[in-house]
C-alpha positions as CSV (number, residue, x, y, z in Angstrom):
1,M,8.6,236.3,338.0
2,E,11.9,235.9,336.1
3,S,14.4,233.4,337.4
4,F,17.6,231.8,336.3
5,V,20.0,229.0,337.4
6,V,23.6,229.6,338.3
7,T,25.9,226.6,338.8
8,I,28.9,226.9,341.1
9,N,31.2,224.0,342.1
10,N,28.7,221.6,340.4
11,V,25.8,222.8,342.6
12,A,22.8,224.5,340.8
13,Y,21.1,227.4,342.5
14,Q,17.8,228.8,341.4
15,V,17.7,232.6,341.7
16,S,14.6,234.7,341.4
17,I,13.6,238.3,342.4
18,H,12.1,238.4,345.9
19,S,11.2,242.1,345.8
20,I,12.0,245.2,343.6
21,F,12.3,247.7,346.4
22,P,14.4,246.9,348.3
23,K,15.9,244.8,345.6
24,L,16.2,241.3,347.1
25,F,16.7,237.8,345.6
26,D,15.6,234.3,346.6
27,V,18.3,231.7,346.2
28,Y,17.3,228.1,346.6
29,N,17.7,224.4,345.7
30,K,16.8,221.2,347.5
31,N,19.2,222.0,350.3
32,I,19.0,225.7,350.8
33,N,16.6,228.6,351.0
34,Y,18.1,232.1,351.3
35,T,17.0,235.7,350.6
36,I,20.0,237.9,349.8
37,G,20.5,241.6,349.0
38,K,23.1,244.1,348.2
39,T,24.1,246.9,350.6
40,D,24.6,250.5,349.5
41,A,28.3,249.8,349.6
42,G,27.9,247.0,347.0
43,N,28.4,244.1,349.4
44,W,26.1,241.0,349.1
45,V,24.5,240.1,352.5
46,Y,22.2,237.4,353.8
47,I,18.7,238.8,354.7
48,K,17.1,235.6,355.9
49,H,17.6,231.8,355.6
50,E,16.2,228.6,356.9
51,P,18.2,227.3,359.9
52,S,19.0,224.0,358.2
53,S,20.2,225.7,355.0
54,A,23.8,224.9,353.9
55,V,26.3,227.8,353.4
56,I,26.1,229.3,349.9
57,P,28.9,231.0,347.9
58,L,27.4,234.4,348.4
59,E,29.8,236.5,346.5
60,Q,29.8,234.2,343.4
61,I,26.1,234.1,343.4
62,G,26.0,237.9,343.7
63,I,28.3,238.3,340.7
64,A,26.0,236.0,338.7
65,I,23.0,238.2,339.8
66,D,24.8,241.4,338.7
67,E,25.5,239.8,335.3
68,H,22.0,238.6,334.8
69,F,20.2,241.7,336.2
70,P,22.5,244.6,335.2
71,E,21.7,247.9,336.9
72,E,19.7,250.3,334.7
73,G,20.4,253.9,334.2
């Protein structure tokens, strides 16, 4: 499965596709493990995360995902 790394504020996050439908993404590194998705309104939201996960810059990661996986059609 395709993945990429985005670095924000000197922290690297590995991003990979969790599922195609609905389109969800896993975001993780040594300190975090999140699954995120985008609402119909275009807002990035947390779907699930480990209780001990640190807070992630959700919108910045979402922008990187949009740039890496542009919408088709």
